Backbone as a ProteinNet text record, in pm:
[ID]
protein_1_A
[PRIMARY]
MTRRRILVGGLVLLLAGIAAGMGLWRMQQDSPSEALNLDVRRAEQGQALLPLGRITVNVAASGALSEKRSRFLVIEPTLLYVAAENSGKDSTDMASHLPAIRDSFIEYLSQLHENDVYGSAGLADLRAELLRRARLVTGSDAPTGILLQDFVLQ
[TERTIARY]
-4450.8	-4385.2	-4291.3	-4178.5	-4058	-4091.8	-4218	-4227.3	-4248.5	-4316.8	-4357.3	-4200	-4110.7	-3987.5	-3894.2	-3905.8	-3836.2	-3916.6	-4029.7	-4071.6	-4074.8	-4062.1	-4015.2	-3853.3	-3777.5	-3622.4	-3649.9	-3704	-3662.8	-3745	-3826.8	-3881.4	-3754.6	-3709.3	-3575.4	-3511.5	-3454.1	-3336.9	-3387.4	-3497.9	-3547	-3564.9	-3583.7	-3572	-3450.9	-3407.5	-3240.6	-3170	-3173.6	-3142	-3218.1	-3335.2	-3403.6	-3348.8	-3315.1	-3282.1	-3133.4	-3031	-2896.1	-2894.1	-2999.2	-2993	-3015	-3125.1	-3197.3	-3049.8	-2988.6	-2866.1	-2760.4	-2741.1	-2644	-2662.7	-2805.3	-2878.3	-2863.3	-2905.1	-2898.3	-2734.2	-2666.3	-2517.8	-2490.6	-2535.4	-2428.8	-2581.1	-2665.6	-2758.2	-2721.3	-2650.3	-2573	-2490.1	-2559.6	-2509.2	-2329	-2285.1	-2146.3	-2167.6	-2206.9	-2221.8	-2290.7	-2303.6	-2347.5	-2231.2	-2176.2	-2006.3	-1960.1	-1824.2	-1769.9	-1643.4	-1579.1	-1514.7	-1401.8	-1265.1	-1145.5	-1080	-1011.6	-935.3	-790.6	-805.3	-653.3	-590.3	-472.7	-423.5	-415.7	-495.5	-430.7	-464.8	-370.7	-384.7	-517.1	-560.7	-668.1	-636.2	-754.1	-756.7	-602.8	-561.7	-470.8	-330.7	-321.5	-168.2	-179.6	-58.9	66.9	149.7	190.9	291	387	507.6	662.5	686.5	715.3	759.4	917.1	934.3	1091.8	1198.7	1124.3	1211.2	1212.3	1265.9	1290.6	1414.3	1390.7	1543.8	1525	1654.7	1693.8	1814.6	1789.3	1921.9	1925	2027.4	2078.7	2016	1956.1	1903.1	1913.7	2010.9	2072.4	1954.4	1981.4	1912.2	1964.9	1920.2	1985.3	1893.5	2007.7	1988.9	1978.3	1933.2	1935.6	2122.3	2111.4	2273.7	2348.2	2282.6	2338	2404.6	2332.8	2388.7	2349.6	2472.3	2444.3	2448.7	2347.2	2298.9	2236.7	2227.6	2164.2	2079.7	1971.1	1856.9	1821.3	1759.4	1716.7	1587.7	1586.3	1474.3	1479	1330.3	1292.1	1153.5	1176.8	1093.3	1078	946.9	920	813.9	872.9	795.8	761.5	649.1	600.4	589.8	583.4	578.5	431.9	353.5	217.8	229.5	244.5	288.5	161.1	152.1	78.6	129.9	44.2	84.1	116.4	-25.1	39.8	122.3	154.7	272.8	431.3	411.8	527.1	521.3	442.7	428.8	453.4	508.5	556.1	633.2	704.7	814.8	922.4	931	1076.2	1076.8	970.8	982.2	1069	1099.7	1186.6	1089.7	1092.4	1048.7	1055.5	926.7	989.8	1067.4	1006.7	1127.6	1285	1343.6	1431.9	1509.1	1408.9	1463.9	1465.3	1425.7	1452.2	1594.9	1723.4	1834.3	1857.7	1789.7	1857.2	1755.4	1619.8	1535.8	1557.5	1591.2	1640	1739.8	1879.6	1974.1	1944.2	1818	1833.5	1740.6	1665	1566.4	1643.2	1751.4	1852	1917.2	2016.5	2026.6	2012	1851	1772.2	1767.2	1697.8	1648.4	1800.4	1883	2010.8	2068.9	1965.1	1997	1934.2	1852.5	1697.2	1746.9	1699.2	1735	1573.8	1557.1	1460.2	1339.3	1322.7	1231.8	1175.8	1261.4	1214.4	1089.6	1076.4	971.7	875.3	872.5	761.8	593.9	500.1	374.5	323.3	223.9	114.5	231	256.8	359.7	477.9	539.7	651.9	641.4	531.8	500.4	473.9	404.5	352.6	478.6	575.6	703.7	767.5	821.5	900.4	842.9	673.1	620.6	666.8	630.5	633.3	810.2	900.5	1052.3	1062.8	1009.5	1058.1	928.5	818.5	775.8	869.2	884	967.2	1102.9	1163.2	1281.9	1264.5	1163.4	1128.5	1097.3	1012.2	1001.1	1144.6	1217.5	1336.1	1421.5	1419.5	1491.1	1458.9	1288.2	1267.1	1237.4	1202.9	1261.6	1078.8	984.3	875.5	757.3	657.2	489.6	432.6	511.5	453.8	434.7	536.2	472	402.8	301.7	177	193.7	233.6	222.6	315.6	339.8	444.8	390.8	357.6	291.6	370.6	390.5	463	428.1	433.6	390.7	401.6	553.1	635.6	725.3	712.5	781.9	806.1	913.6	950.3	1055.6	1070.6	1174	1195.1	1324.7	1420.6	1513.4
-1661.6	-1578.3	-1593	-1699.5	-1743.8	-1778.6	-1876.8	-1916.7	-1813	-1700.9	-1589.8	-1545.5	-1511.6	-1470.9	-1511.8	-1672.5	-1726.2	-1780.7	-1747.3	-1722.2	-1577.1	-1480.2	-1370.4	-1363.4	-1440.2	-1425.5	-1488.4	-1582.9	-1688.8	-1628.7	-1526.1	-1474.9	-1333.7	-1310.9	-1188.2	-1267.1	-1394.9	-1445.3	-1455	-1484.1	-1582.6	-1439.9	-1332.9	-1210.4	-1162.5	-1173.7	-1121.2	-1208.7	-1329	-1453.1	-1433.3	-1401.4	-1373.4	-1226.6	-1152.8	-1074.6	-1035	-1067.9	-1161.9	-1213.6	-1322.6	-1344.7	-1300.7	-1232.6	-1178.7	-1048.2	-983	-917.6	-1000.5	-1112.3	-1168.8	-1216.3	-1190	-1269.3	-1160.7	-1048.7	-928.4	-880.1	-873.5	-906.2	-950	-1107.3	-1164.3	-1120.6	-1017.1	-1068.6	-916.7	-841.9	-666.9	-708	-655.5	-635.3	-607.3	-679.5	-551.1	-409.9	-370.9	-217.4	-164.7	-225.8	-111.8	-178.9	-214.3	-287.6	-104.9	-129.9	-60.5	-86.7	49.3	2.4	85.8	68.9	67.7	212.2	273.3	400.3	388.8	247	208.1	303.1	308.3	395.8	338.1	334.6	281.3	369.3	363.9	426.1	430.6	592.4	623.1	660.5	746.9	825.4	936.4	906.7	1003	958.7	880.5	827.7	700.3	674.1	582.8	485.4	382.4	288.9	275.8	293.6	253	173.4	1.2	-78.5	-44	-35.9	-20.7	-119	-266.1	-378.6	-396	-517.7	-577	-497.5	-436.6	-413.8	-494.2	-569.1	-576.5	-542.1	-518.6	-469.5	-468.7	-475.8	-498.2	-374.4	-432.4	-343.4	-375.3	-247.6	-261.8	-328.3	-426.1	-494.1	-510	-468.1	-508.1	-638.4	-714.4	-830.4	-820.4	-891	-919.6	-880.8	-818.7	-774.6	-671.9	-597.6	-455.9	-561.2	-710.8	-765.7	-706.8	-666	-589.6	-700.7	-717	-852.1	-766.4	-833.8	-790.8	-882.3	-775.3	-825.1	-803.2	-844.7	-796.2	-755	-607.4	-584.8	-617.3	-676	-718.8	-610.9	-529.8	-462.3	-450.9	-434.1	-393.7	-299.5	-179.4	-72.5	-10.1	26	89.2	200.7	291	469.2	501.3	577.2	613.3	754.8	792.7	914.3	968.2	1092.1	1200.3	1184.6	1075.3	1090.4	1212.6	1305	1411.6	1502.6	1517.8	1576.2	1562.5	1377	1307.3	1286.2	1384.3	1420	1530.4	1585.8	1726.1	1750.4	1846.3	1859.2	1844.7	1955.5	1948.5	1867.6	1770.7	1675.3	1527.9	1421.2	1374.5	1254.6	1101.6	1028.5	985.7	935.7	893.3	781.4	672.6	579	569	700.2	747.3	809.9	809.6	883.5	712.3	587.5	478.7	432.1	424.1	432.7	517.1	617.8	723.5	710.1	645.9	634	539.1	456.5	286.1	333.1	406.4	413.5	518.1	614	718.5	606.9	537.3	460.7	326.9	265	211.2	261.8	400.5	440.9	484.6	520.4	523.9	416	329.2	164.9	154.1	97.8	63.6	164	260.8	341.8	317.2	224.3	218	76.7	128.1	19.3	-53.3	-193.8	-279.3	-149.6	-127.4	-47.5	49	112.1	241.2	213.9	49	22.6	-95.7	-69.8	-157.5	-67	-148.8	-63.4	3.2	75.9	130.9	287.8	324.9	427.2	435	295.9	314.4	306.1	215.6	202.7	331.4	416.1	541.7	638	655.1	729.2	677.7	543.1	492	545.4	523.7	578.1	712.4	808.8	944.5	996.2	901.3	945.1	896.8	790.1	731.3	812.8	867.5	944.4	1095.6	1144.5	1248.4	1266.2	1153.7	1100.4	1122.6	1025.6	1033.2	1140.8	1221.3	1340.2	1424.8	1448.2	1528.5	1474.6	1348.9	1288.5	1319.8	1322.9	1390.2	1515	1574.7	1733	1817.6	1717.1	1769.5	1699.8	1753.6	1718.5	1565.7	1496	1399.5	1266.6	1233.7	1126	1132.5	1079	1093.9	1007.8	890.4	776.5	674	617.1	466.2	344.7	255.6	108.7	51.8	-66.6	-179.9	-296	-323.4	-481.4	-565.8	-586.4	-667.1	-591.9	-671.8	-596.9	-729.9	-768.3	-841.2	-800.5	-793.7	-809.8	-971.1	-954.4	-1118.5	-1145.2
3941.1	3932.2	3854.9	3900.4	3819.5	3678.4	3724.2	3528.6	3411.1	3473.9	3393.3	3319.3	3438.3	3421.9	3333.9	3328.5	3255.6	3102.3	3094	2978.9	2907.2	2977.1	2938.7	2876.9	2957.2	2917.7	2812.5	2796.5	2615.3	2551.3	2567.9	2468.4	2463.7	2476.9	2474.3	2368.7	2490.2	2399.9	2248.1	2227.7	2082.3	2022.8	2015.3	1930.1	1921.8	2061.1	2018	1892.7	1957.1	1857.5	1649.6	1670.6	1535	1452.9	1513.9	1485.4	1441.3	1508.7	1502.4	1377	1343.5	1231.3	1104.6	1103.8	1047	955.6	1060	1022.2	969.8	968.7	924.9	799.3	786.3	663.8	498.2	564.6	553.2	462.3	577.1	536.9	408.4	415.4	306.5	185.2	148.4	26.6	-9.6	47.8	3.3	-159.6	-195.8	-386.8	-417.9	-486.5	-482.3	-520.7	-588.4	-589.4	-478.4	-356.7	-242.3	-116.6	-190.4	-125.5	-71.5	8.3	35.9	-65.8	-128.1	-234	-147.4	-162.1	-100.9	-205.6	-153.7	-252.8	-305.6	-382.9	-442.9	-558.5	-597.1	-655.1	-773.1	-901.1	-997.9	-1168	-1258.5	-1356.1	-1410.5	-1446.9	-1468.2	-1623.9	-1662.1	-1777.4	-1800.6	-1866.6	-1866.1	-1795.9	-1692.7	-1646.5	-1695.9	-1693.9	-1737.7	-1613	-1636.8	-1514.2	-1581.1	-1516.4	-1515.5	-1447.8	-1509.2	-1426.7	-1365.8	-1263.3	-1256.5	-1215.6	-1201.3	-1187	-1028.1	-975.5	-884.4	-833.8	-692.9	-622	-500.9	-474.1	-371.4	-349.7	-200.4	-63.2	38.2	100.3	214.5	299.5	415.7	511.1	655.9	719.7	879.9	978.6	1028.4	1136.1	1276.6	1346.7	1511.6	1591.6	1625.3	1722.3	1876	1921.3	2090	2126.3	2205.7	2289.6	2208	2134.7	2003	1930.3	1900.7	1791.8	1623.3	1538.1	1427	1300.5	1254.1	1159	1026	897	790.1	746.5	692.4	620.7	500.7	422.4	259	246.1	166.2	161.4	-0.2	-64.8	-182.1	-183.3	-311.1	-320.6	-487.6	-549.8	-687.5	-714.4	-708.9	-746	-845.9	-856.1	-1030.1	-987.6	-1122.8	-1080.3	-1148.5	-1123.5	-1168.4	-1163.9	-1326.7	-1355.7	-1456.7	-1492.3	-1571.9	-1697.1	-1812.8	-1929.7	-2039.3	-1996.4	-2078.3	-2041	-1972.8	-1950.1	-1958.7	-2019.7	-2019.2	-2196.2	-2260.4	-2408.7	-2491.5	-2395.9	-2451.5	-2556.6	-2616.1	-2728.1	-2659.8	-2536.5	-2464.9	-2363.9	-2325.3	-2217	-2289.7	-2210.3	-2273.7	-2189.7	-2252.4	-2203.6	-2081.1	-1972.9	-1897.8	-1865.3	-1944	-1953	-1935.1	-2022.5	-2049.8	-1874.4	-1805.5	-1642.3	-1554.5	-1595.7	-1569.2	-1478.5	-1555.7	-1451.7	-1323.6	-1340.5	-1248.8	-1123.1	-1212	-1045.2	-1005.9	-1045.5	-999.2	-892.6	-981.3	-892.8	-760.8	-772.2	-636.3	-575.2	-633.3	-525.8	-427.2	-487.5	-446.6	-338.9	-335.4	-270.7	-175.2	-150.5	-42	58.2	-26.4	2.4	91.5	72.5	86	293.8	277.9	393.2	516.7	484.5	580.9	681	811.7	909.5	868.6	944	929.2	1011.3	1082.3	1186.1	1107	1016.6	937.5	808.6	790.4	717.7	745.5	917.3	937.2	976.6	1003.7	998.5	841.9	860.1	758.6	775.9	858.2	851.3	775.2	818.4	776.3	620	529.3	447.1	356.6	436.2	389.2	362.1	483.8	457.4	324.3	353.4	189.4	76.6	47.2	-41.9	-82.6	47.7	-0.7	-56.2	45.1	-7.4	-156.9	-187.5	-313.8	-473.7	-429.7	-465.1	-476.6	-388.7	-379.4	-502.1	-461.9	-522.6	-686.5	-712	-846.9	-886.3	-831	-904.2	-908.6	-802.1	-842.4	-942.6	-1009.1	-1100.4	-1239.3	-1237.3	-1335.8	-1377.3	-1280.1	-1290.1	-1295.1	-1272.5	-1311.8	-1212.1	-1193.8	-1119.7	-1157.6	-1277.8	-1369.1	-1265.8	-1202	-1119.4	-1006.9	-967.5	-878.3	-779.4	-825.9	-696.8	-747.6	-603.5	-614.7	-585.6	-633.5	-657.4	-623.1	-480.3	-416.1	-503.9	-597.8	-633.3	-568.6	-493.2	-408.7	-301.6	-198.8	-76.5	7.3	60.3	126.1	188.3	346.5	436.1	474.4	422.4	510.9	541.5
[MASK]
++++++++++++++++++++++++++++++++++++++++++++++++++++++++++++++++++++++++++++++++++++++++++++++++++++++++++++++++++++++++++++++++++++++++++++++++++++++++++

């Protein structure tokens, strides 16, 4: 009776090992076309990119025992915008708004606290506010996204 249980247990373990091995082998054999693609914002047909350059600002930070200290935020945003709205007769070139957009971004970024940019929610809020400011400066809905090429908090 115990010999029978050992054999059945060994057979179950053998089948589980084979199934796990087959699953691993099958996962490695998936073609790239079947792989999951993330939805990444990038310039598509009719869209253009405007690099805004590297921006470095001091952000407030708090240490132990309410100690006030300063940290540097280095960010290199790129503005994604609809190029068709930029080419009308009455509209000005998006690059002509570059100094005003940078100024608006620097004003906002210098008011941040280090806790405002932590985590994915912090980055989503940062992108949303930068996009809102870009739309206000340009006076249009042509800006559709903010891409962060570089983001360092040191």
